[in-house]
C-alpha positions as CSV (number, residue, x, y, z in Angstrom):
1,M,25.0,182.4,44.4
2,A,22.3,184.3,42.4
3,T,22.6,184.8,38.8
4,L,23.5,188.0,37.8
5,N,20.5,189.8,35.6
6,S,20.9,193.5,33.8
7,G,17.0,193.7,33.1
8,L,17.7,193.9,29.6
9,T,17.6,191.7,26.6
10,R,20.7,191.3,24.6
11,E,18.4,193.2,22.0
12,Q,17.6,195.9,24.1
13,A,20.9,196.4,25.1
14,Y,22.2,196.4,21.5
15,E,19.1,198.8,20.7
16,L,20.2,201.1,23.3
17,L,24.0,200.9,22.1
18,C,23.2,201.6,18.4
19,K,21.0,204.5,19.5
20,Y,23.4,206.5,21.3
21,N,26.4,205.1,19.1
22,E,26.2,206.1,15.2
23,D,29.6,205.5,14.1
24,P,30.0,201.9,13.1
25,F,33.5,201.7,14.9
26,H,31.9,202.5,18.3
27,V,29.3,199.7,17.8
28,K,32.2,197.3,16.7
29,H,33.9,198.2,19.8
30,G,31.0,197.2,21.9
31,E,30.3,193.9,20.1
32,T,34.0,193.0,20.5
33,L,34.0,193.3,24.4
34,E,30.7,192.1,24.3
35,G,32.5,188.8,22.4
36,I,35.6,189.2,25.3
37,M,33.6,189.4,28.2
38,R,31.3,186.1,27.3
39,Y,34.8,184.2,26.7
40,F,35.8,184.7,30.0
41,A,32.8,184.4,31.7
42,E,32.4,180.9,30.2
43,Q,35.8,179.9,32.1
44,H,35.0,181.8,35.8
45,D,31.7,182.8,36.0
46,P,29.5,180.3,33.4
47,E,26.1,181.2,35.1
48,D,26.7,185.0,34.5
49,V,27.3,184.7,30.5
50,E,25.1,187.2,29.7
51,F,25.2,189.8,32.4
52,W,29.0,189.9,31.5
53,G,28.4,190.1,27.9
54,Q,26.5,193.2,28.1
55,V,28.6,194.8,30.4
56,G,31.5,194.7,27.7
57,L,28.6,195.3,25.0
58,L,27.6,198.7,26.8
59,H,30.8,199.6,28.8
60,D,31.6,202.5,26.5
61,L,27.5,203.7,25.6
62,D,27.9,207.1,26.3
63,W,31.3,207.9,25.0
64,E,30.5,208.9,21.4
65,K,28.0,211.4,22.7
66,W,29.7,212.8,26.0
67,Q,33.4,212.3,25.3
68,D,34.7,214.0,28.9
69,D,36.5,211.5,31.4
70,M,34.7,212.6,34.3
71,L,31.3,212.2,32.5
72,H,32.1,208.9,30.8
73,T,30.2,206.0,32.4
74,V,28.4,208.5,34.8
75,K,26.0,209.7,31.6
76,T,25.7,205.7,30.9
77,A,24.2,205.0,34.3
78,E,21.3,207.4,33.8
79,L,20.7,206.1,30.1
80,L,20.6,202.8,31.6
81,E,18.5,203.9,34.8
82,E,15.8,205.4,32.0
83,A,16.1,202.1,29.7
84,G,14.8,200.0,33.0
85,A,18.3,198.0,33.8
86,D,19.6,196.8,36.8
87,P,22.0,199.3,38.5
88,A,24.2,196.4,39.3
89,L,24.6,196.7,35.3
90,A,25.9,200.4,35.5
91,H,27.7,200.0,38.7
92,S,30.1,197.1,37.1
93,I,30.3,199.4,33.8
94,Q,31.8,202.3,35.9
95,T,34.6,200.5,37.2
96,H,36.6,200.6,34.3
97,N,36.7,204.5,34.6
98,S,37.5,204.4,38.0
99,D,41.1,205.8,37.3
100,L,39.5,209.2,35.6
101,N,36.9,209.6,37.7
102,P,37.4,208.7,41.7
103,D,34.1,209.2,42.7
104,L,33.0,205.8,40.8
105,P,33.4,202.4,42.3
106,K,36.9,200.2,42.0
107,P,37.1,197.0,39.7
108,E,36.4,194.3,42.3
109,H,34.5,191.3,40.5
110,I,36.6,189.3,38.3
111,M,34.3,190.7,35.4
112,E,34.8,193.9,36.4
113,K,38.6,192.9,36.2
114,Y,38.5,191.5,32.9
115,L,36.5,194.3,31.8
116,Y,39.4,196.8,32.6
117,A,42.1,194.7,31.5
118,C,40.4,194.0,28.2
119,D,39.3,197.3,27.0
120,E,42.4,199.3,26.1
121,L,44.3,195.7,25.3
122,S,41.7,194.5,22.4
123,G,42.2,198.0,20.8
124,L,45.8,198.0,21.0
125,I,45.4,194.4,19.1
126,Q,43.0,195.8,16.6
127,A,45.6,198.6,15.7
128,A,48.4,195.8,15.4
129,V,46.7,193.6,13.2
130,R,46.1,196.3,10.8
131,M,49.2,197.0,10.3
132,R,49.5,193.0,9.4
133,P,49.1,191.4,5.6
134,S,46.1,189.7,6.7
135,R,44.7,192.2,8.8
136,S,43.2,189.2,10.8
137,V,43.9,188.4,14.5
138,M,44.0,184.6,13.3
139,D,47.7,184.9,12.7
140,F,48.8,186.9,14.9
141,N,51.0,186.2,18.6
142,V,52.4,187.7,21.6
143,K,55.6,187.9,20.2
144,S,54.1,190.8,17.6
145,L,51.9,192.2,20.6
146,K,55.0,193.0,22.6
147,K,56.7,194.5,20.0
148,K,53.6,197.0,19.4
149,F,53.6,197.5,23.3
150,K,57.0,198.6,24.0
151,D,56.7,201.1,21.0
152,K,54.9,203.8,22.5
153,R,54.3,205.9,19.3
154,F,52.2,203.1,17.7
155,A,48.6,203.5,19.0
156,A,49.6,206.5,21.3
157,G,46.1,206.6,22.6
158,C,46.0,202.9,24.2
159,D,47.4,203.6,27.6
160,R,50.2,201.2,28.4
161,D,49.9,201.8,32.3
162,V,46.2,200.4,32.5
163,I,46.8,197.6,30.4
164,R,49.5,196.7,32.9
165,H,47.3,197.5,36.1
166,G,44.7,195.2,34.2
167,A,47.4,192.4,34.5
168,E,47.8,193.5,38.1
169,L,44.2,193.1,39.1
170,L,43.7,189.8,37.5
171,D,47.1,188.4,39.2
172,I,48.9,187.5,36.1
173,E,51.9,188.4,34.1
174,L,51.6,190.5,31.3
175,D,52.4,188.0,28.9
176,E,50.0,185.8,30.2
177,L,47.3,188.9,29.6
178,F,48.3,189.5,26.0
179,A,48.4,185.7,25.2
180,V,44.6,185.2,26.8
181,V,43.0,188.3,25.1
182,I,44.7,187.1,22.0
183,K,43.2,183.7,22.4
184,A,39.8,185.2,23.2
185,M,39.8,187.4,19.9
186,Q,40.8,184.7,17.7
187,D,38.1,182.2,19.4
188,I,34.8,184.8,18.9
189,A,36.2,186.0,15.5
190,P,34.8,187.2,13.0
191,V,33.2,189.5,15.9
192,G,36.2,191.7,16.9
193,D,38.2,190.9,13.7
194,I,36.8,194.2,12.1
195,Y,39.9,194.9,9.9
196,A,40.1,191.2,8.2
197,E,35.9,192.2,7.6
198,E,37.0,195.1,5.4
199,A,39.9,193.4,3.7
200,Q,37.2,190.6,2.6
201,E,34.8,193.2,1.7
202,A,37.8,195.3,0.1
């Protein structure tokens, strides 16, 4: 099976992210998803680690400037085409918004399923970690995450149904998804451990 090629170097992808995202949080979110996707690519598709990483890095490329559910990832496809990227990159990115825009492709490749499953969940984990004394994912665990997941008022913007559906797509239990994503975020730290970094700076 041929390896996937985005048509962009990692440097070009990162420059593109920074071009359309001035808020450091959005850049860090892209870097977090890049790290998580690379982590799972090493396990499931080691030939395509770079492609998985760029899917994570650029998954919200258009969100800061076009905060519209129906335009989300549609604009990304246009921006990537302008940048000379292979259409396969936009296709994989668009799958994570297919719930909100039925015209977009559904997640089918395992890479797309991990993107879908990890996007909202990583945000919930970071919000939960922020409340901890250490402000770090390194001493975070599944039990603590389950408490925050059940509290619908906590990080209410993180869609629990999307996270549940992500586990279903991957055919694993919710607790297992929690465990592997926490492990991924610990493994890629300090990338993604953004509040621990802030605490150190303070």
